[in-house]
Every structure is written in C-alpha cells, then in structure tokens.
C-alpha positions as CSV (number, residue, x, y, z in Angstrom):
1,X,5.2,10.1,5.8
2,X,3.4,10.8,9.1
3,X,0.1,12.5,9.5
4,X,2.0,15.3,11.3
5,X,3.8,16.3,8.1
6,X,2.3,19.6,7.0
7,X,2.2,20.8,3.3
8,X,0.3,23.3,1.4
9,X,-1.9,20.4,0.3
10,X,-2.6,19.5,3.9
11,X,-3.8,23.0,4.5
12,X,-6.1,22.9,1.4
13,X,-7.6,19.6,2.7
14,X,-8.3,21.2,6.0
15,X,-9.7,24.3,4.2
16,X,-7.2,26.6,5.9
17,X,-6.2,28.1,2.6
18,X,-8.5,28.6,-0.4
19,X,-8.5,26.5,-3.5
20,X,-10.7,26.2,-6.5
21,X,-12.1,22.7,-5.6
22,X,-13.8,20.9,-8.4
23,X,-14.3,17.5,-6.7
24,X,-14.2,16.1,-3.2
25,X,-15.0,12.8,-1.5
26,X,-13.9,11.0,1.6
27,X,-10.6,9.9,0.1
28,X,-9.6,12.5,-2.5
29,X,-9.7,16.2,-3.3
30,X,-9.3,17.8,-6.8
31,X,-8.6,21.5,-7.4
32,X,-7.3,23.7,-10.1
33,X,-3.6,24.3,-10.3
34,X,-2.5,27.9,-9.6
35,X,0.1,27.6,-12.3
36,X,-1.7,25.8,-15.1
37,X,0.3,24.1,-17.9
38,X,-2.8,23.4,-20.0
39,X,-6.3,24.9,-20.4
40,X,-7.4,22.3,-17.9
41,X,-4.8,21.6,-15.1
42,X,-6.3,20.0,-12.0
43,X,-4.4,18.4,-9.1
44,X,-5.9,15.2,-7.5
45,X,-4.6,14.5,-4.1
46,X,-5.3,11.8,-1.5
47,X,-6.6,13.1,1.8
48,X,-4.3,10.5,3.4
49,X,-0.8,12.0,3.2
50,X,1.7,9.9,1.2
51,X,4.8,11.9,0.4
52,X,5.5,10.5,-3.0
53,X,4.5,7.6,-5.2
54,X,7.6,5.7,-4.2
55,X,6.3,5.7,-0.6
56,X,3.0,4.0,-1.5
57,X,2.7,0.5,0.0
58,X,0.6,-2.6,-0.9
59,X,-2.0,-1.5,1.7
60,X,-2.5,1.7,-0.3
61,X,-3.7,-0.2,-3.4
62,X,-7.4,0.7,-3.0
63,X,-6.5,4.4,-2.5
64,X,-4.3,4.4,-5.6
65,X,-7.1,2.9,-7.7
66,X,-9.5,5.4,-6.3
67,X,-7.2,8.3,-7.3
68,X,-7.1,7.1,-10.9
69,X,-10.9,6.6,-11.0
70,X,-11.2,10.2,-9.6
71,X,-9.0,11.4,-12.4
72,X,-11.5,9.8,-14.9
73,X,-14.5,11.3,-13.1
74,X,-13.0,14.8,-13.0
75,X,-11.9,14.5,-16.7
76,X,-15.5,13.6,-17.6
77,X,-16.8,16.5,-15.6
78,X,-14.4,18.9,-17.3
79,X,-15.5,17.7,-20.8
80,X,-12.1,16.2,-21.8
81,X,-13.6,13.9,-24.4
82,X,-10.6,14.1,-26.8
83,X,-8.2,12.8,-24.2
84,X,-6.0,14.1,-21.4
85,X,-2.6,13.4,-19.7
86,X,-2.1,12.2,-16.1
87,X,1.3,12.9,-14.5
88,X,2.7,11.9,-11.1
89,X,6.1,13.7,-10.4
90,X,8.0,11.6,-7.9
91,X,11.1,12.8,-6.1
92,X,13.5,15.5,-6.9
93,X,14.6,14.2,-10.3
94,X,11.0,13.6,-11.2
95,X,10.2,17.3,-10.6
96,X,8.2,16.9,-7.4
97,X,8.0,20.1,-5.5
98,X,5.3,19.4,-2.9
99,X,5.8,16.2,-0.9
100,X,2.2,15.1,-0.7
101,X,1.6,12.8,-3.7
102,X,-0.6,14.3,-6.3
103,X,-1.8,13.6,-9.8
104,X,-1.8,16.3,-12.5
105,X,-4.7,16.1,-14.9
106,X,-3.8,18.0,-18.0
107,X,-6.1,18.6,-20.9
108,X,-7.9,20.9,-23.3
109,X,-5.1,20.9,-25.8
110,X,-3.0,18.5,-27.8
111,X,-0.1,17.1,-25.7
112,X,3.4,16.6,-27.3
113,X,5.9,13.9,-26.5
114,X,8.4,13.8,-24.9
115,X,7.0,16.0,-22.2
116,X,10.2,17.5,-21.1
C-alpha cells in the first residue's frame, strides 16, 4: 500500500475528521469505534499505512510488536483487568471493511466463542 492511499483512518490520523482518540504516539493511534461491539471497543491503527495484515513484511516487525504493546497499554488504561479480545480482520473473507490495518480491542463483557 502506498502512502498516497487515502482511507477514513488516514483522515483520522491527519485530524481531518474527528475521532474519540484515547491514545497516540509516533507510531500508533487508538480511538473508540463508532459502531461498538462491546462496552469497550477501541481501534488501534498504525500511522504508517499497511492495507492489511497479509501485506505486512519482515521490516514491519517492530511496528507489529509496537501495535500489540499499544493494545496492552490501552487495555490497562481502560481498566480491562478481567481480560479482553484483540481482533485483526484481514481481507474480504476476514470481514475487513477499511483497508488500513487495524486491531480491534474489545472488552468490558464476557466474550463467547466462536466469534462468528
């Protein structure tokens, strides 16, 4: 994915459209999902655009680790002490609708399995 690919998440990163941002650093941004599927539903996105997990390369390994540690940090900030779920939808069959990789942090209720 090139830097010129524009998604709603790119616009949120550039602060062109509003979002309820709960965390931000040089590499990642976390904000509340507009269509929450749990009491806590936060999206964590890399500021570097990667369309989907399947497009990540070996040179992205530090960023990928940073995203997971960001999930942990945000979960702690949100008080998710009983646990939470992290989901990455990848591609059409995986349910991905925005082609800027993002991690869903879901918590605040008991999660069932299988997820759907």
